[in-house]
Backbone as a ProteinNet text record, in pm:
[ID]
protein_1_A
[PRIMARY]
MRCQRPDVEFSELTIVRARPERYTLGPQKGGAMTMRIDPGEFRARPLRVHALLHDVPLEDAWAIPLSGGGAGRTIQDVRAVMVAGREASPTVVQALLRLRRRIGALFGWDRQRPGWNAESYADRLSPADRARSLVAPGTPDGNFRLLYRFEDEQLSELRNATVHAFVSLSLRPTPGGYLAFAGVFVKPVHRFTRLYMGAIAPFRRLVVYPAVIRKVQSVWVQRYGGSSMSRVGWHWSG
[TERTIARY]
-1662.9	-1690.3	-1749.2	-1847.5	-1881.7	-1848.6	-1749.9	-1729.6	-1855.1	-1864.8	-1971.2	-1913.1	-1824.2	-1786.5	-1680.9	-1617.1	-1503.7	-1375.8	-1368.3	-1230.6	-1200.5	-1207.3	-1178	-1029.3	-944.3	-847.1	-879.4	-791.4	-786.9	-620.8	-683.1	-547.1	-606.2	-480.3	-511.2	-605.2	-584.7	-644.2	-811.7	-808.3	-923.2	-964.6	-1067.3	-1092.5	-1085	-1003	-986.1	-971	-993.9	-983.7	-847.1	-874.4	-767.2	-656.4	-549.6	-468.6	-486.8	-440.4	-486.5	-407.7	-306.9	-183.7	-117.6	-188.3	-162.2	-235.6	-370.7	-474.4	-620.5	-649.1	-776.8	-875.3	-980.7	-1073.9	-1155.6	-1179.2	-1204.7	-1301.4	-1377.1	-1492.3	-1642.8	-1663.9	-1783.8	-1954.6	-1903.5	-2047.2	-2099.9	-2249.4	-2295.9	-2279.2	-2205.6	-2221.5	-2130.7	-2017	-1956.1	-1819.9	-1788.6	-1651.9	-1574.3	-1428.2	-1301.3	-1178.9	-1087.9	-993.9	-859.9	-745.7	-628.2	-576	-500.1	-452.2	-277	-225.2	-61.9	13.3	92.7	186.2	273.6	276	308	189.5	63.6	-53	-46.1	-39.2	-18.5	113.8	217	349.8	324.4	288	252.4	168	70.8	-3.7	109.2	44.6	163	151.4	214.2	204.1	340.5	334.2	429.5	496.4	408.9	528.9	590.1	587.6	707.2	856.8	832.9	976.2	1019.7	939	940.4	993	959.9	950.6	919.3	1086.9	1176.9	1246	1306.4	1351.4	1231.4	1143	1033.3	946.9	928.7	852.1	707	654.2	504.9	437.2	362.8	323.1	199.5	94.1	-70.2	-62.3	-173	-185.2	-358.3	-428.7	-597.7	-665.2	-754.8	-820.9	-986.9	-1019.2	-1149.6	-1270.5	-1331.6	-1491.8	-1575.2	-1586	-1671.9	-1761.7	-1859.8	-1979	-2046.7	-2072.7	-2077.9	-2009.7	-2069.3	-2002	-1999	-2005.2	-2055.6	-1886.2	-1935.4	-1787.1	-1679.3	-1573.3	-1461.3	-1468.4	-1426.6	-1424	-1263.4	-1237.7	-1087.9	-1032.6	-894.4	-859.5	-917.1	-957.8	-987.4	-1127	-1194.1	-1365.3	-1330.7	-1222.2	-1191.4	-1153	-1070.7	-1024.2	-1145.5	-1198.3	-1321.6	-1410.3	-1448.9	-1537.8	-1457.9	-1342.4	-1224.4	-1242.4	-1234.7	-1254.8	-1413.8	-1495.6	-1614.5	-1632.9	-1582.8	-1600.1	-1552.4	-1419.5	-1352.2	-1445.3	-1473.9	-1567.1	-1696.5	-1735.8	-1834.5	-1839.4	-1728.7	-1667.4	-1713.6	-1766.6	-1835.3	-1753.1	-1835	-1744.7	-1634.2	-1630.7	-1516.8	-1312.6	-1399.2	-1278.7	-1280.6	-1351.8	-1339.3	-1269.8	-1327.6	-1253.9	-1087.8	-1039.1	-952.9	-840.6	-919.8	-822.1	-815.6	-913.5	-900.7	-789.6	-800.8	-678	-519.9	-526	-374	-369.1	-452.7	-433.7	-362.9	-460.8	-399.3	-271.8	-208.6	-132	10	-25.7	41.2	80.6	19.5	-28	72.1	31.6	105.5	223.4	303.6	482.3	510	441.7	510.4	530.7	446.5	500.7	443.6	343.1	321.3	362.2	442.9	479.9	602.4	556	685.7	815.8	940.2	1062.4	1097.2	1207.2	1260.3	1281.5	1368.5	1460.4	1386.3	1267	1173.2	1166.8	1128.1	1134.1	1223.9	1321.3	1471.2	1437.7	1400.1	1382.6	1228.1	1172.2	1102.3	1096.9	1035.8	1032.4	1009.3	958.2	932.5	1060.2	1194.2	1304.8	1298.7	1246.9	1240.5	1203.2	1087.5	994.8	1078.9	1027.2	1112.4	996.9	1073	948.1	873.5	879.5	743.3	639.9	711.1	616.4	534.6	649.5	552.9	489	507.3	450.7	313.4	269	220	93	127.1	75.4	-71.3	-134.6	-284.5	-247.6	-192	-174.5	44	17	178.9	219.4	374.3	429.3	415.5	391.8	341.8	179.5	125.4	-1.6	-62.5	-100.3	-235.3	-319.9	-268.5	-404.8	-410.6	-518.6	-513.3	-422.1	-355.6	-252.5	-97.1	-142.4	-27.5	-14.9	104.5	100.9	141.8	72.4	58.7	211.9	249.1	396	308.8	201	179.3	33.3	-74.9	-191.9	-183.9	-220.7	-265	-401.9	-474.9	-620.7	-678.8	-562.6	-595.1	-489.6	-378.3	-293	-290.1	-235.2	-174.1	-82.7	-5.4	95.1	114.5	93.9	112.2	186.5	235	367.2	333.5	375.5	383.2	502	553.1	667.1	612	651.4	673.1	725.9	732.4	847.6	797.5	742.4	705.7	776.9	702.5	728.2	728.3	814.3	779.2	711.7	552.3	449	382.2	363.2	325.7	221.6	68.9	-44	-57.2	-44.1	-58.7	-234.4	-332.6	-429.6	-447.4	-511	-543.4	-648.5	-704.4	-805.6	-757.1	-854.6	-874.3	-1034.3	-1104.2	-1248	-1244	-1376.1	-1378.9	-1526.4	-1561.8	-1708.3	-1809.3	-1793.4	-1888.8	-1935.4	-1778.1	-1782.7	-1615.8	-1600.6	-1397.1	-1385.1	-1223	-1189	-1054.4	-1059.5	-959.8	-798.4	-753.4	-650	-568.3	-538.4	-429.9	-341.1	-193.6	-94.6	-34.7	-14	74.7	240.4	269.1	447.8	493.5	606.8	651.7	817.6	839.4	993.7	1021.3	1117.1	1116.7	1233.6	1202.7	1305.4	1342	1341.2	1443.1	1389.7	1409.9	1386.4	1305.7	1215.7	1045.7	968.7	1019.8	889.9	845.2	919.4	903.4	777.2	863.6	773.4	632	663.3	510.8	427.4	440.9	361.3	282.1	406.4	331	243.6	264.2	138	-9.7	26.1	-130.2	-176	-69.5	-96.1	-266.7	-330.2	-445.4	-533.5	-522.2	-613	-656.6	-536.4	-562.5	-653.3	-560.6	-647.1	-763.2	-768	-894.2	-1050.1	-955.8	-1086.8	-1082.8	-1002	-1018.4	-1018.4	-896.7	-863.9	-1075.5	-1090.3	-1218.7	-1349.6	-1347.4	-1459.8	-1523.2	-1354.5	-1353.8	-1378.2	-1316.4	-1330.5	-1534.2	-1591.3	-1688.8	-1789.5	-1733.3	-1824	-1808	-1642.1	-1645.1	-1715.5	-1714.8	-1842.7	-1945.8	-2000	-2141.2	-2143.9	-2065.2	-2037.6	-2038.3	-1984.4	-1946.9	-2098.4	-2122	-2302.5	-2392.7	-2404.4	-2482.4	-2431.1	-2342.6	-2263.6	-2299.6	-2216.7	-2239.9	-2315.3	-2395.7	-2502.2	-2416.5	-2484.6	-2422.3	-2508.6	-2471.2	-2505.9	-2430.4	-2529	-2425.5	-2412.4	-2277.6	-2131.7	-2241.9	-2325.7	-2388.4	-2479.4	-2520	-2685.9	-2613.4	-2539.9	-2489.9	-2344	-2312.5	-2202.8	-2081.4	-1972.9	-1842.3	-1779.5	-1822.6	-1793.9	-1661.1	-1526.5	-1406.2	-1394.5	-1355.6	-1282.9	-1182	-1078.7	-932.6	-936.4
2907.1	2804	2679.7	2594.8	2502.3	2375.5	2272.5	2172.3	2023.6	1980.4	1869.3	1763.2	1758.8	1643	1554.3	1445.3	1403.6	1399.7	1533.5	1521.7	1697.6	1676.4	1851.7	1815.8	1928.6	1894.4	1989	2009	2122.3	2187.9	2290.2	2384.6	2481.6	2578.6	2697.2	2758.5	2798.8	2920	2908.5	2771.8	2733.7	2578.1	2566.1	2418.4	2453.5	2352.3	2314.2	2194.7	2184.4	2048.6	1954.4	1844.8	1795.2	1729.9	1702.1	1622.4	1458.7	1363.4	1274.2	1216.7	1219.6	1170	1255.6	1363.4	1420.3	1399.8	1430.4	1428.5	1290.7	1272.1	1174.4	1218.3	1192.8	1181.9	1030.7	1052.3	976.9	883.8	775.2	731.4	791.3	801.4	864.3	823.8	667.2	623.3	646.2	683.1	691.6	829.2	953.4	1084.3	1167.5	1173.8	1311.6	1271.7	1419.3	1442.1	1398.5	1330.1	1332.7	1340.1	1444	1466.1	1389.5	1324.5	1318.3	1382.1	1461.1	1581.3	1567.9	1658.7	1636	1710.6	1600.3	1651.2	1799.9	1850.8	1984.7	2069.8	2066.8	2142.9	2146.8	2054.1	2020.8	2089.1	2051.7	2159.1	2292.2	2334.3	2476.2	2531.5	2458.9	2525.2	2564.9	2669	2730.3	2693.3	2547.3	2455	2424.5	2408.2	2383.7	2263	2173.3	2026.1	2035.5	2114.5	2133.8	2116.4	2216	2259.1	2126.5	2103.6	1966.3	1856.6	1825.2	1699.9	1668.8	1819.7	1854	1707.9	1625.4	1486.8	1369.7	1376.5	1316.9	1260.1	1169.1	1184.3	1185	1220.7	1263.2	1150.5	1085.4	957.9	932.5	1073.5	1108.5	1184.8	1278	1398.8	1402.4	1460.7	1435.4	1579.9	1654.9	1744.5	1773.6	1780.8	1713.6	1818.6	1865.1	1977.6	1952.1	2049	2016.3	2111.5	2089.7	2192.6	2254.8	2373	2421.2	2451.9	2409.5	2408.4	2490.5	2630.5	2722.9	2845.5	2911.3	2974.7	2928.5	2920.6	2933.6	2733.3	2674.2	2505.8	2481.9	2425.9	2387.3	2253.6	2242.2	2121.2	1959.9	2019.6	1922	1866.5	1976.9	1917.4	1809.2	1848.9	1796.8	1618.9	1631.7	1509.4	1391.7	1455.9	1446.7	1372.9	1424.7	1362.8	1297.7	1272.7	1185.5	1034.6	1050.1	909.7	851.7	967.3	924.7	834.7	885.4	852.7	722	708.9	573.4	478.6	493	386.1	384	431.8	406.4	331.7	336.9	334.7	185.3	139.1	20.8	-110.4	-184.9	-302.6	-372.4	-375.3	-395.9	-314.8	-159.8	-109.4	-186	-205.6	-226.7	-382.7	-454.8	-595.9	-569	-502.7	-470.5	-412	-334.3	-263	-357.7	-475.9	-599.8	-687.9	-724.7	-769.9	-744.1	-581.9	-504.3	-554.6	-578.3	-567	-732.8	-768.4	-948	-976.7	-944	-955	-931.4	-763.2	-699.9	-750.8	-811	-901.9	-1026.8	-1097.6	-1227.3	-1194.8	-1062.3	-1066.3	-982.6	-945.1	-847.1	-699.2	-613.8	-499	-399	-415.6	-321.5	-303.9	-409.3	-442	-355	-217.8	-106.5	-192.5	-110.2	-134.4	-26.1	-33.7	88	176.1	154.7	231.8	339	301.3	388.1	493	532.9	671.1	757.4	693.2	813.9	873	785	820.6	965.2	998.5	1054	1228.3	1254.1	1367.5	1505.6	1448.8	1584.3	1644.2	1597	1677.9	1810.9	1805.3	1906	1987.7	1981.6	2116.5	2194	2319.1	2500.3	2466.4	2569.2	2648.8	2685.2	2744.1	2838.2	2754.6	2600.8	2539.6	2491.4	2463.7	2359.6	2478.4	2590.9	2689.5	2731.8	2704.6	2730.3	2625.9	2493.1	2371.8	2368.1	2313.2	2267.2	2185.6	2081.4	1978.3	1922.5	1842.1	1807.2	1742.4	1720.5	1613.8	1466.3	1403	1273.6	1256.9	1299.9	1251.3	1170.2	1086.5	968.1	1001.2	962	1000.4	859.8	822.6	671.3	611.8	520.3	434.1	542.5	622.1	753.4	845.5	960.3	1017.4	1179.1	1298.2	1387.4	1424.1	1501.2	1613.5	1763.3	1845.9	1890.3	1929.8	2025.3	2060.3	2205.1	2260.7	2405.3	2426.8	2521.4	2558	2525.8	2531.8	2454.7	2404.6	2303.9	2246.2	2116.7	2016.2	1890.7	1799.1	1767.1	1663.2	1554.3	1397.2	1278.8	1194.3	1106.4	1004.7	881.2	822	633.1	560.2	511.2	433.2	242	174.4	53.4	-49	-152.8	-238.1	-217.7	-159.7	-135.3	8.4	103.2	282.1	320	449.2	558.5	662	688.6	737.7	911.1	1007.3	1103.4	1112.2	1159.6	1210.2	1343.7	1436.2	1600	1647.7	1675.5	1734.4	1877.4	1972.2	2120.6	2133.9	2275.1	2317.6	2452.5	2497	2630	2641.8	2786.2	2795	2852.9	2834.8	2849.4	2950.3	2983.6	3085.9	2941	2878.7	2730.6	2684.1	2707.2	2611.9	2588.8	2446	2443.7	2354.8	2379.1	2238.8	2194.9	2033.3	1979.6	1958.5	1918	1867.3	1740.5	1622.4	1533	1498	1503.6	1435.4	1281.1	1209.3	1108.3	1147.3	1126.3	1102.1	1005.6	921.2	781.9	779.4	754	717.6	599.1	511.2	416	392	255.3	208.7	83.8	-10.5	-83.2	-124.6	-156.9	-224.2	-259.9	-330.8	-380.3	-257.4	-118.1	-52.9	0.7	-13.6	16	-88.7	-192	-290.2	-306	-298.6	-286.2	-144.3	-62.3	108.7	37.5	27.4	-36.9	-157.7	-287.3	-356.2	-290	-206.6	-170.7	-35.8	14.3	164.8	114.6	31.9	6.3	41.2	-52.1	-87.8	107.6	142.5	260.8	376.6	342	510.1	463.5	338.8	316.1	293.9	251.3	141.2	268.7	226.4	283.8	446.7	510.1	662.4	701.6	684.1	731.1	722.9	602.5	541.4	603.3	635.2	712	848.3	883.7	1041.3	1114.1	957.4	1003.4	999	913.9	908.8	1028.6	1101.9	1220.1	1360.2	1322	1419.2	1384.5	1277	1289.6	1304	1263.7	1288.8	1490.5	1532.5	1631.3	1719.5	1720.4	1769.8	1744.5	1607.1	1565.6	1601.8	1679.1	1768	1884.4	1935.3	2091.7	2143.6	2040.2	2144.6	2148.5	2204.2	2214.2	2124.3	2118.4	2047.7	1882.5	1804.1	1675.7	1705	1697.6	1746.9	1639.6	1521.1	1461.6	1537.7	1645.5	1710.4	1843.4	1893.6	2016.4	2040.5	2140.4	2146.6	2230.2	2164.5	2264.6	2405.4	2480.2	2608.4	2649.7	2661	2691.6	2829.8	2945.7	3098.6	3155.6	2999.4	3064.2	3125.1
-2758.6	-2869.2	-2765.2	-2863.8	-2751.3	-2841.5	-2745	-2792	-2758.7	-2863.9	-2842.9	-2935.2	-3027.5	-3106.5	-3046.3	-3093.8	-3043	-3105.8	-3192.9	-3274.5	-3179.8	-3100.1	-3016.3	-2955.1	-2923.3	-2829.1	-2749.7	-2616.3	-2543.4	-2527.5	-2589.4	-2537	-2380.5	-2354.1	-2288.2	-2310.9	-2443.5	-2488	-2552.7	-2622.1	-2656.2	-2713.8	-2760.5	-2826.4	-2942	-2996.3	-3181.5	-3222.9	-3358	-3429.6	-3347.3	-3334.1	-3257.2	-3381.7	-3361.3	-3438.3	-3366.3	-3439.3	-3334.1	-3286.3	-3323.7	-3298.4	-3147.4	-3111	-2963.7	-2875.4	-2965.2	-2840.4	-2824.8	-2712	-2725.8	-2620.1	-2655	-2575.7	-2506.9	-2392	-2338.2	-2399.2	-2353	-2422.7	-2419.8	-2492.6	-2491.1	-2449.3	-2467.3	-2391.2	-2260.5	-2277.5	-2122.8	-2082.7	-2132.8	-2095.5	-2156.6	-2041.1	-2000.6	-2070.2	-2090.7	-2164.1	-2094.7	-2130.4	-2050.8	-2167.5	-2117.9	-2204.8	-2150.5	-2174	-2207.6	-2293	-2190.7	-2289.2	-2287.2	-2402.9	-2384.8	-2311.7	-2245.7	-2171.2	-2116.9	-2303.9	-2306.3	-2241.9	-2253.8	-2223.6	-2068	-2032.8	-1868.1	-1809.5	-1889.2	-1831.7	-1833.7	-1931.2	-1940.1	-1849	-1747.5	-1629.5	-1559.6	-1442.6	-1361.7	-1244.5	-1235.2	-1096.6	-1049.6	-916.4	-824.7	-871.6	-906.5	-950.9	-1027.2	-1132.2	-1256.1	-1215	-1149.4	-1068.2	-975.2	-878.1	-761.2	-845.8	-966.9	-1046.4	-1178	-1213.8	-1330.3	-1364.5	-1290.9	-1342.8	-1346.4	-1351.7	-1317.7	-1415.2	-1547.1	-1625.9	-1601.7	-1650.7	-1727.4	-1782.6	-1696	-1797.9	-1841.3	-1755.9	-1809.4	-1761.4	-1854.2	-1798.8	-1842.4	-1749.1	-1842.3	-1771.6	-1864.4	-1817.6	-1832.1	-1655.4	-1643	-1639.4	-1704.4	-1662.2	-1610.4	-1538.6	-1371.9	-1411.4	-1417.6	-1465.5	-1344.3	-1306.1	-1174.7	-1103.8	-915.9	-869	-757.3	-739.2	-681.7	-657.6	-591.5	-607.9	-496.9	-506.8	-393.9	-353.1	-480.1	-473.9	-453.7	-399.6	-371.8	-385.8	-410.4	-498.6	-367.8	-210.9	-159.2	-215.4	-260.5	-326.7	-434.7	-491.6	-610.2	-613.3	-451.4	-401.2	-346.3	-285.8	-211.7	-363.4	-426.6	-568.7	-619.5	-630.9	-696.4	-605.2	-472.7	-408.4	-381.7	-401.8	-441.5	-569.9	-670.7	-783.3	-842.5	-776.2	-754.9	-683.2	-604.1	-507	-610.4	-661.7	-731.1	-896.6	-918.5	-1072	-1092.7	-1225.5	-1261.8	-1239.9	-1235.1	-1178.6	-1283.9	-1370	-1458	-1413.5	-1382.4	-1289.7	-1143	-1106.9	-950.8	-940.1	-1072.5	-1086.3	-1103.9	-1161.4	-1243.8	-1119.2	-1034.2	-900.2	-800.3	-785.9	-706.6	-735.4	-890.3	-923.1	-903.8	-904.4	-906.8	-768	-633.3	-541.5	-449.2	-581.9	-538.7	-575.1	-688.1	-734.6	-676.4	-629.4	-584.1	-445.9	-362.3	-211.7	-276.5	-376.9	-389.2	-392.6	-498.1	-498.6	-401.9	-295.3	-197.6	-251.6	-394.5	-389.7	-339.4	-301.5	-199.2	-60.3	6	133.4	156.4	240.1	232.4	319.2	259.7	294.2	379.4	428.3	561.9	472	378.6	311.7	191.3	191.6	58.6	135.4	292.5	334.8	285.9	303.1	284.8	86.8	15.7	-100.4	-118	-45.5	-59	-80.7	-179	-262.4	-161	-7.2	69.1	100.2	94.6	117.5	-3.2	-94.3	-236	-202	-70.8	-44.6	15.3	1	35.4	133	243.2	371.9	296	164.1	179.4	92.9	72.2	13	128.9	264	371	466.6	466.7	523.4	437.7	330.3	241.4	261.5	263.8	264.7	365	340.8	446.6	537.8	497.8	566.2	541.3	650.1	671.8	570.6	555.9	440.6	503.2	371.9	462.8	507.5	551.6	561.6	459	521.6	372.6	324.8	221.3	69.1	-9.1	44.9	0.6	54.2	-70.2	-71.9	-74.9	-136.8	-110.6	-21.4	-29.1	101.1	30.1	84.4	23.4	41.2	-32.4	-24.6	2.5	-5.2	14.5	-62.1	21.9	-43.2	-19.7	-133.1	-144.5	-146.9	-151.4	-215.4	-318.1	-441.1	-612.4	-624	-533.8	-586.3	-468.2	-517.1	-426.8	-516.6	-444.4	-508.9	-419.8	-468.5	-365.6	-435.9	-388.9	-372.8	-279.4	-396.6	-358.7	-392.3	-324	-350.5	-326.9	-431.3	-397.2	-454.8	-513.8	-565.1	-705.7	-764.3	-916.1	-973.9	-902.5	-943.6	-784.5	-843.1	-761.2	-827.7	-769.4	-857.7	-800.6	-854	-802.1	-878.7	-796.9	-885	-835.6	-971.6	-897	-960.4	-891.7	-927.6	-867.3	-971.5	-958.4	-1023.7	-1035.5	-1005.8	-1079.5	-1189	-1216.8	-1265.8	-1179.1	-1208.1	-1371.3	-1414.1	-1572.5	-1552.9	-1702.2	-1650.3	-1652.9	-1691.8	-1630.7	-1542.4	-1437	-1390.8	-1327.3	-1331.5	-1307.6	-1393.8	-1411.9	-1506.8	-1460.2	-1386.2	-1328.2	-1381	-1357.6	-1413.8	-1293	-1410.3	-1314.4	-1380.2	-1313.2	-1402.3	-1318.9	-1377.3	-1302.9	-1386.1	-1247.1	-1300.4	-1267	-1301.2	-1289.3	-1274.9	-1153.7	-1188.1	-1138.1	-1279.4	-1275.2	-1177.6	-1073	-958.5	-1028.5	-1128	-1220.8	-1358	-1419.6	-1550	-1577.5	-1484.6	-1493.1	-1483.3	-1439.8	-1394.6	-1571	-1648.4	-1806	-1827.2	-1863.6	-1888.8	-1763.1	-1684.8	-1580.9	-1629.1	-1652.3	-1701.3	-1840.7	-1918.2	-2065	-2040.1	-1990.7	-1975.7	-1900.7	-1819.7	-1772.3	-1834.8	-1933.8	-2005.5	-2074.2	-2162.8	-2229.3	-2086.7	-2020	-1876.7	-1793.3	-1809.4	-1705.2	-1809.5	-1969	-2052.4	-2138.1	-2109.6	-2207.7	-2138.6	-1992.8	-1913.3	-1765.3	-1704.7	-1541.7	-1519	-1605.2	-1605.6	-1670.8	-1792.9	-1855.7	-1764	-1677.5	-1591.8	-1480	-1385.3	-1319.3	-1339.5	-1401.7	-1446.5	-1448.3	-1502.8	-1576.3	-1441.5	-1342	-1247.2	-1145.8	-1126.9	-1050.2	-1142	-1254.1	-1294	-1242.2	-1266	-1172.3	-1066.1	-945	-829.8	-789.5	-891.3	-879	-907.3	-1006	-1022.6	-910.2	-826	-742.6	-587.6	-566.1	-482.5	-473.1	-567.7	-627.7	-697.4	-773.5	-896.5	-978.8	-1098.9	-1288.5	-1290.8	-1435.8	-1600.3	-1621.7	-1638.5	-1652.4	-1799.6	-1857.7	-1954.4	-2078.4	-2011.3	-2129.2	-2201.5	-2121	-2180.8	-2221.9	-2206.4	-2235.9	-2296.4	-2434.3	-2426.1	-2336.3	-2319.7	-2265.3	-2290.2	-2248.9	-2301.4	-2237.8	-2327	-2263.2	-2337.3	-2268.8	-2330.1	-2255.3	-2197.3	-2172.6	-2050.9
[MASK]
++++++++++++++++++++++++++++++++++++++++++++++++++++++++++++++++++++++++++++++++++++++++++++++++++++++++++++++++++++++++++++++++++++++++++++++++++++++++++++++++++++++++++++++++++++++++++++++++++++++++++++++++++++++++++++++++++++++++++++++

């Protein structure tokens, strides 16, 4: 089945017409298709993160079609193009990120506190997790710290004065390339967390994430080959 219309939804088996209250597509202007998916779809993926963060709310989940790429791509390849995509994001996205950094600096939101290290979920990792991980827990990953990185999945963690957040990235091959999944988990650290997340939700979901994801798809094609999602339909066969 080919997906070329803005009223489709992702499922683990196929793509079907969407129920609007459950699924939304990121903006289509300028090309690539991006999908915010229902949390239930994300939780159906066979990922380590679900057991590890069983008590942490899932704030957002996205499916990111990646055309081509060749055999043997790993989550590290996805992470590399995500970094590049964020750095190449549009001016409005860069301005929003700078604004957040300035506000955080003004109020001291991102200044580390000694007690936060004790709250890390690294203690939840099993010996098998640690043996399987390609990096040690606590390895820096931008503003986050990695809890683990497997070949096809990674989980990073951030603690500041507003949230205790986690970002899950995972990857699976498809007939035409790959499908990446991103899940954002947020554990409230005080009553302000819900207000904060609610205030920034429209900017994250309507501006920042779709714009960065489109850049990620573009960088993926440039680095690893494939077809632009704006020029071809995306074939999904489950």
